[in-house]
Each structure stands twice: as C-alpha cells, then as structure tokens.
Residue frames as qw, qx, qy, qz and C-alpha x, y, z in Angstrom:
[[0.487, 0.258, -0.562, 0.617, 38.07, 69.15, -7.06],
 [0.505, -0.637, -0.555, 0.175, 37.39, 69.39, -3.32],
 [0.398, -0.243, -0.163, 0.870, 39.58, 72.45, -2.77],
 [0.062, 0.865, 0.441, 0.231, 37.48, 75.57, -2.53],
 [0.388, -0.004, -0.155, 0.909, 38.74, 79.12, -2.24],
 [0.037, 0.760, 0.452, -0.466, 37.08, 82.30, -1.09],
 [0.423, 0.885, 0.192, 0.026, 36.76, 85.42, -3.25],
 [0.073, -0.904, 0.408, 0.108, 40.39, 86.34, -2.47],
 [0.707, 0.444, -0.551, -0.016, 41.71, 82.93, -3.53],
 [0.182, -0.458, 0.757, -0.429, 42.37, 81.76, 0.03],
 [0.425, -0.091, -0.890, -0.140, 41.56, 78.06, 0.58],
 [0.624, -0.443, 0.025, -0.644, 38.41, 77.49, 2.65],
 [0.286, -0.327, 0.835, -0.336, 38.76, 75.23, 5.69],
 [0.370, -0.040, -0.856, -0.359, 37.45, 71.78, 4.63],
 [0.106, -0.319, -0.846, 0.415, 35.60, 71.40, 7.93],
 [0.257, 0.372, 0.177, -0.874, 33.56, 74.49, 7.04],
 [0.453, 0.225, -0.550, -0.665, 32.44, 72.64, 3.92],
 [0.015, -0.009, 0.994, -0.112, 31.40, 69.41, 5.64],
 [0.409, 0.386, 0.579, -0.591, 27.77, 70.37, 6.16],
 [0.516, 0.537, -0.237, -0.624, 27.29, 71.13, 2.47],
 [0.342, 0.330, -0.848, -0.236, 28.88, 67.86, 1.35],
 [0.132, 0.081, 0.928, -0.339, 27.07, 65.82, 3.98],
 [0.512, 0.436, 0.327, -0.664, 23.75, 67.28, 2.87],
 [0.523, 0.487, -0.490, -0.500, 24.56, 66.31, -0.72],
 [0.292, 0.234, -0.927, -0.023, 25.55, 62.77, 0.29],
 [0.025, -0.163, -0.902, 0.400, 23.09, 62.10, 3.09],
 [0.227, -0.515, -0.566, -0.603, 20.07, 64.18, 2.13],
 [0.489, -0.691, -0.147, -0.512, 17.59, 64.74, 4.95],
 [0.854, -0.421, -0.241, 0.187, 19.59, 62.70, 7.46],
 [0.523, 0.415, -0.226, 0.709, 22.49, 65.17, 7.28],
 [0.276, -0.707, 0.107, -0.642, 20.97, 67.42, 9.92],
 [0.879, -0.467, -0.027, -0.098, 21.03, 64.58, 12.43],
 [0.871, 0.071, -0.100, 0.476, 24.65, 63.82, 11.65],
 [0.434, 0.356, -0.076, 0.824, 25.84, 67.40, 11.65],
 [0.391, -0.851, -0.262, -0.231, 23.87, 68.89, 14.53],
 [0.366, 0.575, -0.434, 0.589, 26.72, 70.95, 15.96],
 [0.481, -0.583, 0.330, -0.566, 25.30, 70.94, 19.47],
 [0.976, -0.162, 0.032, -0.144, 25.60, 67.14, 19.56],
 [0.695, 0.467, -0.421, 0.348, 29.34, 67.09, 18.87],
 [0.681, -0.728, 0.084, -0.014, 31.05, 66.14, 22.08],
 [0.731, -0.301, 0.377, 0.483, 34.39, 65.12, 20.55],
 [0.412, 0.897, 0.026, -0.154, 36.09, 67.56, 18.22],
 [0.278, 0.771, -0.573, -0.001, 39.70, 66.40, 17.96],
 [0.761, 0.201, -0.617, 0.022, 41.85, 63.29, 18.09],
 [0.157, 0.269, -0.725, 0.614, 43.12, 63.68, 21.64],
 [0.547, -0.092, 0.347, -0.756, 39.58, 63.89, 22.98],
 [0.855, 0.137, -0.331, -0.374, 38.63, 60.83, 20.92],
 [0.563, 0.251, -0.736, 0.279, 41.52, 58.84, 22.41],
 [0.120, -0.194, 0.630, -0.743, 40.56, 59.92, 25.93],
 [0.719, -0.009, 0.078, -0.691, 36.92, 59.01, 25.35],
 [0.817, 0.176, -0.529, -0.150, 37.88, 55.57, 24.05],
 [0.317, 0.250, -0.761, 0.508, 40.09, 55.05, 27.11],
 [0.430, -0.151, 0.425, -0.782, 37.16, 55.92, 29.36],
 [0.847, 0.064, -0.210, -0.484, 35.08, 53.24, 27.64],
 [0.728, 0.239, -0.632, 0.115, 37.79, 50.67, 28.25],
 [0.475, 0.105, -0.661, 0.572, 38.87, 51.41, 31.79],
 [0.184, -0.163, 0.377, -0.893, 36.31, 53.47, 33.72],
 [0.008, -0.410, -0.897, 0.164, 33.22, 52.31, 35.54],
 [0.207, 0.118, -0.054, -0.970, 30.55, 54.49, 33.91],
 [0.587, 0.317, 0.541, -0.512, 26.81, 54.15, 33.46],
 [0.523, 0.303, 0.726, 0.327, 25.39, 52.50, 30.36],
 [0.265, 0.909, 0.316, -0.058, 23.80, 55.82, 29.33],
 [0.132, -0.872, 0.335, 0.331, 27.15, 57.60, 29.51],
 [0.516, -0.192, 0.747, 0.371, 28.81, 54.70, 27.69],
 [0.483, 0.592, 0.621, 0.176, 26.20, 54.98, 24.91],
 [0.123, 0.975, 0.066, -0.173, 26.69, 58.76, 24.67],
 [0.304, -0.675, 0.545, 0.394, 30.46, 58.38, 24.37],
 [0.550, 0.102, 0.762, 0.325, 30.07, 55.68, 21.73],
 [0.397, 0.791, 0.459, 0.075, 27.75, 57.87, 19.65],
 [0.042, -0.950, 0.167, 0.261, 30.08, 60.86, 20.00],
 [0.444, -0.427, 0.675, 0.406, 33.02, 58.72, 18.84],
 [0.534, 0.390, 0.704, 0.260, 31.07, 57.47, 15.84],
 [0.252, 0.938, 0.232, -0.052, 30.11, 61.04, 14.85],
 [0.228, -0.823, 0.392, 0.343, 33.70, 62.21, 15.28],
 [0.518, -0.165, 0.746, 0.383, 35.04, 59.34, 13.16],
 [0.496, 0.640, 0.574, 0.121, 32.43, 59.95, 10.48],
 [0.161, 0.981, 0.016, -0.102, 33.39, 63.60, 10.09],
 [0.370, -0.673, 0.547, 0.334, 37.10, 62.87, 10.34],
 [0.592, 0.117, 0.729, 0.323, 36.79, 60.29, 7.57],
 [0.406, 0.824, 0.387, 0.075, 34.84, 62.72, 5.39],
 [0.074, -0.941, 0.233, 0.232, 37.55, 65.34, 5.93],
 [0.495, -0.385, 0.685, 0.370, 40.22, 62.82, 4.87],
 [0.570, 0.479, 0.627, 0.230, 38.24, 62.04, 1.71],
 [0.217, 0.967, 0.122, -0.057, 38.17, 65.75, 0.96],
 [0.282, -0.787, 0.459, 0.300, 41.93, 66.07, 1.53],
 [0.573, -0.066, 0.739, 0.349, 42.75, 63.07, -0.67],
 [0.479, 0.706, 0.511, 0.105, 40.45, 64.51, -3.33],
 [0.015, 0.954, -0.102, -0.282, 42.62, 67.67, -3.40],
 [0.570, -0.361, 0.572, 0.467, 45.57, 65.77, -4.86]]
C-alpha cells in the first residue's frame, strides 16, 4: 500500500515520498528528474499560468524551452502523486 505513516501513526505527505519511489522506478535518472532546485512550477495555478505564457506571450526560445521542461517535470510528479493516491484505496 502507498500510504505510509510516521512513528506516531500520522500519514506521511505523499510528496515527501516521491524521491524514494522515483529512485526505485527510475534508478540513476531519478536525480535528474527530482533535482529540487530545477523545479520552477510547484502547483496547478502556476502550471496554468506557465502554459498561458507559452500560448500568448512573445518570449525567447530559451525561455519557452525552460517553461516546457518545467511543465513536463511538474506533470510527471503530479501524475506520480495521483498514482500514489489511487494506490491508497
């Protein structure tokens, strides 16, 4: 089961567990995926705003590429979190 508890029986935040699960699933490439300093988008509102920027703003190709990569990383972790939540059922 995906649900983990601490020593007092309190559920552990699934996002705190992502690095461990990603390392198990991705092996050596997990560090690239989960490098916390590279996360530029950390919640859904920021993801929506970033996507809007890609669609409607005149930005450099480098900035466009950075936003795209940040969105992909955000979606990857968000999907993994949803898998963990569904696994708790």
